[in-house]
C-alpha positions as CSV (number, residue, x, y, z in Angstrom):
1,M,0.0,0.0,0.0
2,T,1.4,3.4,-0.9
3,G,-1.0,5.5,1.2
4,K,0.4,7.7,3.9
5,S,-0.1,6.9,7.5
6,E,-1.9,10.2,8.1
7,N,-4.7,8.9,5.8
8,I,-5.2,5.9,8.1
9,R,-7.7,6.0,10.9
10,R,-8.4,3.1,13.3
11,V,-12.0,2.4,14.2
12,S,-13.7,-0.2,16.3
13,L,-15.6,-3.1,14.7
14,E,-18.9,-1.4,15.8
15,E,-17.9,1.9,14.3
16,A,-17.0,0.1,11.0
17,R,-20.4,-1.7,11.0
18,R,-22.2,1.5,11.8
19,A,-20.5,3.3,8.9
20,A,-21.3,0.5,6.5
21,R,-25.0,0.6,7.5
22,E,-25.1,4.3,7.1
23,W,-23.5,4.0,3.6
24,A,-25.8,1.3,2.5
25,T,-28.7,3.6,1.4
26,P,-31.0,2.5,-1.4
27,E,-29.4,5.1,-3.7
28,N,-25.8,3.9,-3.0
29,L,-26.7,0.3,-3.3
30,A,-28.4,1.0,-6.7
31,M,-25.3,2.9,-7.9
32,L,-23.1,0.0,-6.9
33,D,-25.4,-2.6,-8.5
34,A,-25.4,-0.5,-11.7
35,M,-21.6,-0.7,-12.1
36,T,-20.4,-2.8,-15.0
37,N,-17.2,-4.9,-15.0
38,E,-15.7,-2.2,-17.2
39,D,-16.5,0.5,-14.6
40,I,-14.9,-1.5,-11.8
41,A,-11.8,-2.3,-13.9
42,A,-11.4,1.5,-14.8
43,Q,-11.6,2.4,-11.1
44,I,-9.0,-0.2,-10.2
45,A,-6.7,1.0,-13.0
46,S,-7.0,4.6,-11.9
47,N,-6.2,4.0,-8.2
48,P,-2.5,3.2,-7.5
49,D,-3.4,2.0,-4.0
50,A,-6.0,-0.5,-5.2
51,A,-5.3,-4.2,-5.1
52,P,-5.1,-5.8,-8.6
53,E,-8.2,-7.0,-10.3
54,L,-8.7,-10.7,-9.6
55,T,-9.1,-11.9,-13.2
56,D,-9.0,-15.5,-14.5
57,E,-5.4,-14.9,-15.6
58,W,-4.6,-13.8,-12.0
59,F,-6.0,-17.0,-10.6
60,E,-4.2,-19.1,-13.2
61,N,-0.8,-17.5,-12.1
62,A,-1.5,-17.5,-8.4
63,R,0.2,-19.9,-6.1
64,L,-0.6,-20.9,-2.6
65,V,2.0,-20.0,0.0
66,I,1.6,-21.5,3.5
67,P,3.9,-19.9,6.1
68,L,6.0,-22.0,8.3
69,K,4.8,-22.2,11.9
70,G,7.0,-20.7,14.6
71,R,8.9,-18.3,12.4
72,K,8.5,-14.5,12.6
73,R,7.3,-13.0,9.3
74,A,9.2,-10.1,7.8
75,A,7.2,-6.8,8.0
């Protein structure tokens, strides 16, 4: 993630749930439902902080990595 730490705000689980409920208005849900795959791909491509789009090609090239128990992971 390339975002700066001043853009990150910690919230409790209840605060996150409340914010999600407040966002989920009929208008916002309709807007989200109306988005096409092309709209979503364009938004991902325009946001440098977004995770990559999970396409069929992504899954074909993905590999499962299971970390070893008892070893500290590098940050």
